[in-house]
PDB file as gemmi writes it, atoms N, CA and C in Angstrom:
CRYST1    1.000    1.000    1.000  90.00  90.00  90.00 P 1                      
ATOM      1  N   MET A   1     110.847  94.982  79.128  1.00  0.00           N  
ATOM      2  CA  MET A   1     110.444  94.966  80.164  1.00  0.00           C  
ATOM      3  C   MET A   1     110.657  96.019  81.371  1.00  0.00           C  
ATOM      4  N   LYS A   2     109.710  96.711  82.485  1.00  0.00           N  
ATOM      5  CA  LYS A   2     109.804  97.529  83.077  1.00  0.00           C  
ATOM      6  C   LYS A   2     110.758  97.491  84.075  1.00  0.00           C  
ATOM      7  N   ASN A   3     111.808  98.760  84.711  1.00  0.00           N  
ATOM      8  CA  ASN A   3     112.369  98.303  85.584  1.00  0.00           C  
ATOM      9  C   ASN A   3     111.601  98.348  87.085  1.00  0.00           C  
ATOM     10  N   ALA A   4     112.254  97.534  88.127  1.00  0.00           N  
ATOM     11  CA  ALA A   4     111.515  97.009  89.240  1.00  0.00           C  
ATOM     12  C   ALA A   4     111.133  98.785  90.389  1.00  0.00           C  
ATOM     13  N   HIS A   5     112.062  99.448  90.456  1.00  0.00           N  
ATOM     14  CA  HIS A   5     112.012 100.592  90.586  1.00  0.00           C  
ATOM     15  C   HIS A   5     110.771 101.537  89.813  1.00  0.00           C  
ATOM     16  N   ASP A   6     110.581 101.462  88.988  1.00  0.00           N  
ATOM     17  CA  ASP A   6     109.508 102.111  88.196  1.00  0.00           C  
ATOM     18  C   ASP A   6     108.298 101.475  88.659  1.00  0.00           C  
ATOM     19  N   ILE A   7     108.079  99.771  88.781  1.00  0.00           N  
ATOM     20  CA  ILE A   7     107.003  99.162  89.370  1.00  0.00           C  
ATOM     21  C   ILE A   7     106.349  99.792  90.970  1.00  0.00           C  
ATOM     22  N   ILE A   8     107.410 100.009  91.628  1.00  0.00           N  
ATOM     23  CA  ILE A   8     106.921  99.879  92.645  1.00  0.00           C  
ATOM     24  C   ILE A   8     107.082 101.267  93.628  1.00  0.00           C  
ATOM     25  N   ARG A   9     106.067 101.718  93.499  1.00  0.00           N  
ATOM     26  CA  ARG A   9     106.666 103.370  94.037  1.00  0.00           C  
ATOM     27  C   ARG A   9     106.971 103.681  95.487  1.00  0.00           C  
ATOM     28  N   GLY A  10     106.723 103.106  96.477  1.00  0.00           N  
ATOM     29  CA  GLY A  10     106.561 103.326  97.438  1.00  0.00           C  
ATOM     30  C   GLY A  10     106.056 102.332  98.818  1.00  0.00           C  
ATOM     31  N   PRO A  11     106.395 102.395 100.048  1.00  0.00           N  
ATOM     32  CA  PRO A  11     105.728 102.092 101.005  1.00  0.00           C  
ATOM     33  C   PRO A  11     104.789 102.428 101.393  1.00  0.00           C  
ATOM     34  N   VAL A  12     103.341 101.948 102.076  1.00  0.00           N  
ATOM     35  CA  VAL A  12     102.501 101.974 102.375  1.00  0.00           C  
ATOM     36  C   VAL A  12     102.166 102.057 104.077  1.00  0.00           C  
ATOM     37  N   LEU A  13     102.507 103.224 104.559  1.00  0.00           N  
ATOM     38  CA  LEU A  13     102.869 103.133 106.217  1.00  0.00           C  
ATOM     39  C   LEU A  13     101.745 103.511 106.718  1.00  0.00           C  
ATOM     40  N   THR A  14     100.444 102.749 107.520  1.00  0.00           N  
ATOM     41  CA  THR A  14      99.467 102.780 108.256  1.00  0.00           C  
ATOM     42  C   THR A  14      98.939 102.075 109.517  1.00  0.00           C  
ATOM     43  N   GLU A  15      98.637 102.334 109.973  1.00  0.00           N  
ATOM     44  CA  GLU A  15      98.028 101.977 111.650  1.00  0.00           C  
ATOM     45  C   GLU A  15      98.000 100.359 111.039  1.00  0.00           C  
ATOM     46  N   LYS A  16      97.241  99.572 110.020  1.00  0.00           N  
ATOM     47  CA  LYS A  16      96.975  98.421 109.697  1.00  0.00           C  
ATOM     48  C   LYS A  16      97.852  98.093 108.757  1.00  0.00           C  
ATOM     49  N   SER A  17      99.124  98.693 107.980  1.00  0.00           N  
ATOM     50  CA  SER A  17     100.555  97.984 107.988  1.00  0.00           C  
ATOM     51  C   SER A  17     101.106  98.166 108.889  1.00  0.00           C  
ATOM     52  N   TYR A  18     101.189  98.298 109.584  1.00  0.00           N  
ATOM     53  CA  TYR A  18     102.119  97.848 111.042  1.00  0.00           C  
ATOM     54  C   TYR A  18     101.737  96.864 111.305  1.00  0.00           C  
ATOM     55  N   ASP A  19     100.354  96.724 111.767  1.00  0.00           N  
ATOM     56  CA  ASP A  19     100.208  95.632 112.548  1.00  0.00           C  
ATOM     57  C   ASP A  19     100.309  94.243 111.326  1.00  0.00           C  
ATOM     58  N   GLN A  20     100.296  94.395 110.152  1.00  0.00           N  
ATOM     59  CA  GLN A  20     100.759  92.958 109.364  1.00  0.00           C  
ATOM     60  C   GLN A  20     101.699  92.811 109.127  1.00  0.00           C  
ATOM     61  N   ILE A  21     102.868  94.002 109.822  1.00  0.00           N  
ATOM     62  CA  ILE A  21     104.315  93.128 109.605  1.00  0.00           C  
ATOM     63  C   ILE A  21     105.053  92.257 110.392  1.00  0.00           C  
ATOM     64  N   PRO A  22     104.637  92.105 111.336  1.00  0.00           N  
ATOM     65  CA  PRO A  22     104.639  90.639 112.204  1.00  0.00           C  
ATOM     66  C   PRO A  22     104.832  89.177 111.338  1.00  0.00           C  
ATOM     67  N   LEU A  23     103.087  89.471 111.044  1.00  0.00           N  
ATOM     68  CA  LEU A  23     102.911  88.101 110.009  1.00  0.00           C  
ATOM     69  C   LEU A  23     103.658  88.184 108.296  1.00  0.00           C  
ATOM     70  N   LYS A  24     104.386  89.103 108.194  1.00  0.00           N  
ATOM     71  CA  LYS A  24     105.097  89.084 107.046  1.00  0.00           C  
ATOM     72  C   LYS A  24     104.293  89.498 105.947  1.00  0.00           C  
ATOM     73  N   LYS A  25     103.355  90.473 105.989  1.00  0.00           N  
ATOM     74  CA  LYS A  25     102.486  90.467 105.198  1.00  0.00           C  
ATOM     75  C   LYS A  25     103.086  92.857 104.472  1.00  0.00           C  
ATOM     76  N   TYR A  26     103.075  92.859 103.804  1.00  0.00           N  
ATOM     77  CA  TYR A  26     103.929  94.268 103.471  1.00  0.00           C  
ATOM     78  C   TYR A  26     102.827  94.948 102.445  1.00  0.00           C  
ATOM     79  N   SER A  27     102.711  96.345 102.292  1.00  0.00           N  
ATOM     80  CA  SER A  27     102.155  96.455 101.350  1.00  0.00           C  
ATOM     81  C   SER A  27     102.580  98.126 101.040  1.00  0.00           C  
ATOM     82  N   PHE A  28     102.601  98.365  99.339  1.00  0.00           N  
ATOM     83  CA  PHE A  28     103.140  99.354  98.590  1.00  0.00           C  
ATOM     84  C   PHE A  28     102.266  99.954  98.194  1.00  0.00           C  
ATOM     85  N   GLU A  29     102.543 100.859  97.332  1.00  0.00           N  
ATOM     86  CA  GLU A  29     101.996 102.002  96.036  1.00  0.00           C  
ATOM     87  C   GLU A  29     102.961 100.938  95.164  1.00  0.00           C  
ATOM     88  N   VAL A  30     101.877 100.849  93.809  1.00  0.00           N  
ATOM     89  CA  VAL A  30     101.966 100.437  92.648  1.00  0.00           C  
ATOM     90  C   VAL A  30     102.044 100.829  91.579  1.00  0.00           C  
ATOM     91  N   ALA A  31     102.645 100.613  90.829  1.00  0.00           N  
ATOM     92  CA  ALA A  31     102.281 101.223  89.152  1.00  0.00           C  
ATOM     93  C   ALA A  31     100.775 100.919  89.070  1.00  0.00           C  
ATOM     94  N   ILE A  32     100.253 101.624  87.955  1.00  0.00           N  
ATOM     95  CA  ILE A  32      98.757 101.323  87.493  1.00  0.00           C  
ATOM     96  C   ILE A  32      98.763 100.215  87.168  1.00  0.00           C  
ATOM     97  N   ASP A  33      99.543  99.867  86.056  1.00  0.00           N  
ATOM     98  CA  ASP A  33      99.140  99.129  84.248  1.00  0.00           C  
ATOM     99  C   ASP A  33      99.884  97.872  85.188  1.00  0.00           C  
ATOM    100  N   ALA A  34     100.545  97.669  86.724  1.00  0.00           N  
ATOM    101  CA  ALA A  34     101.528  96.377  86.638  1.00  0.00           C  
ATOM    102  C   ALA A  34     100.771  95.502  87.397  1.00  0.00           C  
ATOM    103  N   ASN A  35     100.719  94.059  87.011  1.00  0.00           N  
ATOM    104  CA  ASN A  35     100.092  93.135  87.726  1.00  0.00           C  
ATOM    105  C   ASN A  35     100.483  92.806  88.157  1.00  0.00           C  
ATOM    106  N   LYS A  36     100.126  91.468  88.937  1.00  0.00           N  
ATOM    107  CA  LYS A  36     100.564  90.799  90.564  1.00  0.00           C  
ATOM    108  C   LYS A  36     101.915  89.548  89.809  1.00  0.00           C  
ATOM    109  N   VAL A  37     102.230  89.175  88.471  1.00  0.00           N  
ATOM    110  CA  VAL A  37     103.541  88.803  88.659  1.00  0.00           C  
ATOM    111  C   VAL A  37     104.489  90.228  88.522  1.00  0.00           C  
ATOM    112  N   GLU A  38     104.594  91.032  88.098  1.00  0.00           N  
ATOM    113  CA  GLU A  38     105.423  92.285  87.721  1.00  0.00           C  
ATOM    114  C   GLU A  38     106.002  92.242  89.056  1.00  0.00           C  
ATOM    115  N   ILE A  39     104.904  92.668  90.155  1.00  0.00           N  
ATOM    116  CA  ILE A  39     104.684  93.289  91.051  1.00  0.00           C  
ATOM    117  C   ILE A  39     105.524  92.120  92.144  1.00  0.00           C  
ATOM    118  N   LYS A  40     105.609  91.253  91.752  1.00  0.00           N  
ATOM    119  CA  LYS A  40     106.123  89.688  92.590  1.00  0.00           C  
ATOM    120  C   LYS A  40     107.586  89.717  92.477  1.00  0.00           C  
ATOM    121  N   LYS A  41     108.122  89.828  90.933  1.00  0.00           N  
ATOM    122  CA  LYS A  41     108.881  90.067  90.298  1.00  0.00           C  
ATOM    123  C   LYS A  41     110.809  91.212  90.718  1.00  0.00           C  
ATOM    124  N   ALA A  42     109.337  92.308  91.531  1.00  0.00           N  
ATOM    125  CA  ALA A  42     110.012  93.341  91.631  1.00  0.00           C  
ATOM    126  C   ALA A  42     110.391  93.558  92.822  1.00  0.00           C  
ATOM    127  N   ILE A  43     109.518  92.741  93.866  1.00  0.00           N  
ATOM    128  CA  ILE A  43     109.625  92.940  95.396  1.00  0.00           C  
ATOM    129  C   ILE A  43     110.885  91.733  95.097  1.00  0.00           C  
ATOM    130  N   GLU A  44     110.987  90.330  94.894  1.00  0.00           N  
ATOM    131  CA  GLU A  44     111.856  89.751  94.868  1.00  0.00           C  
ATOM    132  C   GLU A  44     113.153  90.126  94.007  1.00  0.00           C  
ATOM    133  N   GLU A  45     113.282  91.121  92.972  1.00  0.00           N  
ATOM    134  CA  GLU A  45     114.869  91.853  92.839  1.00  0.00           C  
ATOM    135  C   GLU A  45     114.853  92.974  93.745  1.00  0.00           C  
ATOM    136  N   ILE A  46     114.163  93.757  94.135  1.00  0.00           N  
ATOM    137  CA  ILE A  46     114.498  94.320  95.100  1.00  0.00           C  
ATOM    138  C   ILE A  46     114.815  94.161  96.846  1.00  0.00           C  
ATOM    139  N   PHE A  47     114.098  93.746  96.917  1.00  0.00           N  
ATOM    140  CA  PHE A  47     114.877  93.376  98.603  1.00  0.00           C  
ATOM    141  C   PHE A  47     115.206  91.827  98.801  1.00  0.00           C  
ATOM    142  N   ASP A  48     115.068  91.131  98.021  1.00  0.00           N  
ATOM    143  CA  ASP A  48     116.477  89.813  98.016  1.00  0.00           C  
ATOM    144  C   ASP A  48     115.084  88.289  98.483  1.00  0.00           C  
ATOM    145  N   VAL A  49     113.769  88.632  98.649  1.00  0.00           N  
ATOM    146  CA  VAL A  49     113.135  87.807  99.583  1.00  0.00           C  
ATOM    147  C   VAL A  49     112.340  87.166  98.755  1.00  0.00           C  
ATOM    148  N   GLN A  50     111.923  86.074  99.396  1.00  0.00           N  
ATOM    149  CA  GLN A  50     110.428  84.859  98.528  1.00  0.00           C  
ATOM    150  C   GLN A  50     109.190  85.448  99.196  1.00  0.00           C  
ATOM    151  N   VAL A  51     108.852  85.839  97.789  1.00  0.00           N  
ATOM    152  CA  VAL A  51     107.081  86.093  97.618  1.00  0.00           C  
ATOM    153  C   VAL A  51     106.263  85.065  97.890  1.00  0.00           C  
ATOM    154  N   ASP A  52     105.328  85.092  98.591  1.00  0.00           N  
ATOM    155  CA  ASP A  52     104.593  83.850  98.512  1.00  0.00           C  
ATOM    156  C   ASP A  52     103.030  84.244  97.702  1.00  0.00           C  
ATOM    157  N   SER A  53     102.390  85.470  97.982  1.00  0.00           N  
ATOM    158  CA  SER A  53     101.479  85.706  97.166  1.00  0.00           C  
ATOM    159  C   SER A  53     101.484  87.623  97.617  1.00  0.00           C  
ATOM    160  N   VAL A  54     100.564  87.645  96.656  1.00  0.00           N  
ATOM    161  CA  VAL A  54     100.218  88.996  95.843  1.00  0.00           C  
ATOM    162  C   VAL A  54      98.484  89.689  95.936  1.00  0.00           C  
ATOM    163  N   ASN A  55      98.285  90.750  96.690  1.00  0.00           N  
ATOM    164  CA  ASN A  55      97.061  91.007  96.821  1.00  0.00           C  
ATOM    165  C   ASN A  55      96.581  92.183  96.400  1.00  0.00           C  
ATOM    166  N   THR A  56      96.152  92.659  94.941  1.00  0.00           N  
ATOM    167  CA  THR A  56      96.494  94.285  94.928  1.00  0.00           C  
ATOM    168  C   THR A  56      94.949  94.513  94.874  1.00  0.00           C  
ATOM    169  N   MET A  57      94.748  96.572  95.116  1.00  0.00           N  
ATOM    170  CA  MET A  57      93.388  97.022  94.990  1.00  0.00           C  
ATOM    171  C   MET A  57      93.585  98.323  93.982  1.00  0.00           C  
ATOM    172  N   THR A  58      93.073  98.833  93.307  1.00  0.00           N  
ATOM    173  CA  THR A  58      92.856 100.073  93.200  1.00  0.00           C  
ATOM    174  C   THR A  58      92.000 100.630  93.913  1.00  0.00           C  
ATOM    175  N   HIS A  59      92.050 102.353  94.099  1.00  0.00           N  
ATOM    176  CA  HIS A  59      91.281 102.970  94.507  1.00  0.00           C  
ATOM    177  C   HIS A  59      91.117 104.126  93.441  1.00  0.00           C  
ATOM    178  N   LYS A  60      89.981 104.564  93.394  1.00  0.00           N  
ATOM    179  CA  LYS A  60      89.680 105.210  92.380  1.00  0.00           C  
ATOM    180  C   LYS A  60      90.064 107.115  92.947  1.00  0.00           C  
ATOM    181  N   GLY A  61      90.150 107.460  92.177  1.00  0.00           N  
ATOM    182  CA  GLY A  61      90.348 108.831  92.411  1.00  0.00           C  
ATOM    183  C   GLY A  61      89.453 110.098  93.267  1.00  0.00           C  
ATOM    184  N   LYS A  62      89.224 110.612  94.146  1.00  0.00           N  
ATOM    185  CA  LYS A  62      88.600 111.380  94.865  1.00  0.00           C  
ATOM    186  C   LYS A  62      88.322 112.397  93.809  1.00  0.00           C  
ATOM    187  N   GLU A  63      86.839 113.157  94.274  1.00  0.00           N  
ATOM    188  CA  GLU A  63      86.034 114.290  92.987  1.00  0.00           C  
ATOM    189  C   GLU A  63      86.452 115.479  94.179  1.00  0.00           C  
ATOM    190  N   LYS A  64      86.944 116.376  93.646  1.00  0.00           N  
ATOM    191  CA  LYS A  64      87.040 118.036  93.823  1.00  0.00           C  
ATOM    192  C   LYS A  64      86.789 118.468  92.861  1.00  0.00           C  
ATOM    193  N   ARG A  65      86.309 119.806  93.783  1.00  0.00           N  
ATOM    194  CA  ARG A  65      85.684 120.494  93.129  1.00  0.00           C  
ATOM    195  C   ARG A  65      86.539 122.414  93.746  1.00  0.00           C  
ATOM    196  N   GLN A  66      86.932 123.031  92.694  1.00  0.00           N  
ATOM    197  CA  GLN A  66      87.453 124.710  93.231  1.00  0.00           C  
ATOM    198  C   GLN A  66      86.340 124.971  92.959  1.00  0.00           C  
ATOM    199  N   GLY A  67      85.739 126.463  92.872  1.00  0.00           N  
ATOM    200  CA  GLY A  67      84.717 126.954  92.352  1.00  0.00           C  
ATOM    201  C   GLY A  67      83.495 125.928  91.661  1.00  0.00           C  
ATOM    202  N   TYR A  68      83.744 126.692  90.140  1.00  0.00           N  
ATOM    203  CA  TYR A  68      82.638 126.077  89.499  1.00  0.00           C  
ATOM    204  C   TYR A  68      83.472 124.860  88.985  1.00  0.00           C  
ATOM    205  N   THR A  69      84.619 124.794  88.874  1.00  0.00           N  
ATOM    206  CA  THR A  69      85.814 123.599  88.230  1.00  0.00           C  
ATOM    207  C   THR A  69      86.162 122.623  89.157  1.00  0.00           C  
ATOM    208  N   SER A  70      85.780 121.466  88.198  1.00  0.00           N  
ATOM    209  CA  SER A  70      85.298 119.898  88.973  1.00  0.00           C  
ATOM    210  C   SER A  70      86.342 118.842  88.322  1.00  0.00           C  
ATOM    211  N   GLY A  71      87.186 118.016  89.520  1.00  0.00           N  
ATOM    212  CA  GLY A  71      87.746 117.266  88.323  1.00  0.00           C  
ATOM    213  C   GLY A  71      88.032 115.729  89.699  1.00  0.00           C  
ATOM    214  N   ARG A  72      89.506 114.541  89.501  1.00  0.00           N  
ATOM    215  CA  ARG A  72      89.379 114.055  89.803  1.00  0.00           C  
ATOM    216  C   ARG A  72      91.129 113.641  90.092  1.00  0.00           C  
ATOM    217  N   THR A  73      91.320 113.240  91.409  1.00  0.00           N  
ATOM    218  CA  THR A  73      92.657 112.849  91.639  1.00  0.00           C  
ATOM    219  C   THR A  73      92.964 111.853  91.455  1.00  0.00           C  
ATOM    220  N   ALA A  74      94.036 111.533  91.160  1.00  0.00           N  
ATOM    221  CA  ALA A  74      94.776 110.736  90.747  1.00  0.00           C  
ATOM    222  C   ALA A  74      94.381 109.042  90.930  1.00  0.00           C  
ATOM    223  N   LYS A  75      94.254 107.827  90.289  1.00  0.00           N  
ATOM    224  CA  LYS A  75      94.067 106.675  90.849  1.00  0.00           C  
ATOM    225  C   LYS A  75      95.471 106.530  90.999  1.00  0.00           C  
ATOM    226  N   VAL A  76      95.041 105.233  92.915  1.00  0.00           N  
ATOM    227  CA  VAL A  76      96.197 104.540  93.210  1.00  0.00           C  
ATOM    228  C   VAL A  76      95.888 103.356  93.211  1.00  0.00           C  
ATOM    229  N   LYS A  77      97.189 102.412  93.010  1.00  0.00           N  
ATOM    230  CA  LYS A  77      97.182 101.314  93.242  1.00  0.00           C  
ATOM    231  C   LYS A  77      97.829 100.518  94.497  1.00  0.00           C  
ATOM    232  N   LYS A  78      97.396  99.522  95.200  1.00  0.00           N  
ATOM    233  CA  LYS A  78      98.241  99.516  95.758  1.00  0.00           C  
ATOM    234  C   LYS A  78      98.182  97.999  96.267  1.00  0.00           C  
ATOM    235  N   ALA A  79      99.225  97.444  96.879  1.00  0.00           N  
ATOM    236  CA  ALA A  79      99.439  96.081  96.382  1.00  0.00           C  
ATOM    237  C   ALA A  79     100.031  95.403  98.200  1.00  0.00           C  
ATOM    238  N   VAL A  80      99.044  94.657  98.238  1.00  0.00           N  
ATOM    239  CA  VAL A  80     100.043  93.764  99.829  1.00  0.00           C  
ATOM    240  C   VAL A  80     100.287  92.846  99.655  1.00  0.00           C  
ATOM    241  N   VAL A  81     101.765  92.208  99.979  1.00  0.00           N  
ATOM    242  CA  VAL A  81     103.123  91.299  99.597  1.00  0.00           C  
ATOM    243  C   VAL A  81     102.601  90.498 100.683  1.00  0.00           C  
ATOM    244  N   THR A  82     102.704  89.301 100.897  1.00  0.00           N  
ATOM    245  CA  THR A  82     102.675  88.101 101.545  1.00  0.00           C  
ATOM    246  C   THR A  82     104.270  87.555 101.622  1.00  0.00           C  
ATOM    247  N   LEU A  83     104.853  87.200 102.010  1.00  0.00           N  
ATOM    248  CA  LEU A  83     105.828  86.733 102.043  1.00  0.00           C  
ATOM    249  C   LEU A  83     106.160  85.143 102.694  1.00  0.00           C  
ATOM    250  N   LYS A  84     107.338  84.375 101.812  1.00  0.00           N  
ATOM    251  CA  LYS A  84     107.032  82.527 102.690  1.00  0.00           C  
ATOM    252  C   LYS A  84     107.492  82.867 103.949  1.00  0.00           C  
ATOM    253  N   GLU A  85     106.982  81.844 104.493  1.00  0.00           N  
ATOM    254  CA  GLU A  85     107.312  81.536 106.089  1.00  0.00           C  
ATOM    255  C   GLU A  85     108.996  81.861 106.288  1.00  0.00           C  
ATOM    256  N   SER A  86     109.815  81.058 105.117  1.00  0.00           N  
ATOM    257  CA  SER A  86     111.014  80.353 104.821  1.00  0.00           C  
ATOM    258  C   SER A  86     111.950  81.891 104.899  1.00  0.00           C  
ATOM    259  N   SER A  87     111.326  82.813 104.122  1.00  0.00           N  
ATOM    260  CA  SER A  87     111.683  84.181 103.568  1.00  0.00           C  
ATOM    261  C   SER A  87     112.374  85.040 104.820  1.00  0.00           C  
ATOM    262  N   LYS A  88     113.525  85.577 104.343  1.00  0.00           N  
ATOM    263  CA  LYS A  88     113.869  86.892 105.488  1.00  0.00           C  
ATOM    264  C   LYS A  88     112.714  87.512 105.250  1.00  0.00           C  
ATOM    265  N   PRO A  89     112.894  88.280 107.181  1.00  0.00           N  
ATOM    266  CA  PRO A  89     112.260  90.028 106.442  1.00  0.00           C  
ATOM    267  C   PRO A  89     112.540  90.735 105.430  1.00  0.00           C  
ATOM    268  N   ILE A  90     111.614  92.121 105.490  1.00  0.00           N  
ATOM    269  CA  ILE A  90     112.377  93.555 104.840  1.00  0.00           C  
ATOM    270  C   ILE A  90     112.763  94.043 105.878  1.00  0.00           C  
ATOM    271  N   GLU A  91     113.763  94.565 106.057  1.00  0.00           N  
ATOM    272  CA  GLU A  91     114.336  95.269 106.070  1.00  0.00           C  
ATOM    273  C   GLU A  91     114.049  96.779 106.609  1.00  0.00           C  
ATOM    274  N   PHE A  92     113.432  97.350 106.324  1.00  0.00           N  
ATOM    275  CA  PHE A  92     113.214  99.112 105.809  1.00  0.00           C  
ATOM    276  C   PHE A  92     112.137  98.711 106.586  1.00  0.00           C  
ATOM    277  N   PHE A  93     111.067  97.473 106.695  1.00  0.00           N  
ATOM    278  CA  PHE A  93     109.892  97.513 107.694  1.00  0.00           C  
ATOM    279  C   PHE A  93     110.244  97.614 109.208  1.00  0.00           C  
ATOM    280  N   GLU A  94     111.134  96.666 109.192  1.00  0.00           N  
ATOM    281  CA  GLU A  94     111.415  95.958 110.487  1.00  0.00           C  
ATOM    282  C   GLU A  94     112.109  96.929 111.939  1.00  0.00           C  
ATOM    283  N   SER A  95     112.668  98.061 111.044  1.00  0.00           N  
ATOM    284  CA  SER A  95     112.904  99.351 111.939  1.00  0.00           C  
ATOM    285  C   SER A  95     111.941 100.093 112.364  1.00  0.00           C  
ATOM    286  N   MET A  96     110.198  99.629 111.664  1.00  0.00           N  
ATOM    287  CA  MET A  96     109.607 100.459 112.413  1.00  0.00           C  
ATOM    288  C   MET A  96     108.395  99.340 113.134  1.00  0.00           C  
ATOM    289  N   VAL A  97     109.202  98.700 113.449  1.00  0.00           N  
ATOM    290  CA  VAL A  97     108.234  97.686 114.229  1.00  0.00           C  
ATOM    291  C   VAL A  97     108.368  97.763 115.704  1.00  0.00           C  
ATOM    292  N   ARG A  98     107.127  98.172 116.559  1.00  0.00           N  
ATOM    293  CA  ARG A  98     106.897  98.914 117.807  1.00  0.00           C  
ATOM    294  C   ARG A  98     107.750  97.816 118.619  1.00  0.00           C  
TER     295      ARG A  98                                                      
END                                                                             
């Protein structure tokens, strides 16, 4: 089994993610090979909250060129985690709400 901290790479801090904090929706960058069940267990273990649902999206890496050489940046997987109504909020994000 994977370590919870290996699955959850870090928070995604954008304007859209800030707007979803009052709705108890939090965005995280996660490991590419992690599935929704693993993400849910990792969030519950790390932050001691109750997760209602997990939505994931995978973004392809961008095409980059430098002279003749071309390549791609790394793929990124993001997860939007919705907490249950009865769950306490995640303290890390609460300090960032305007």
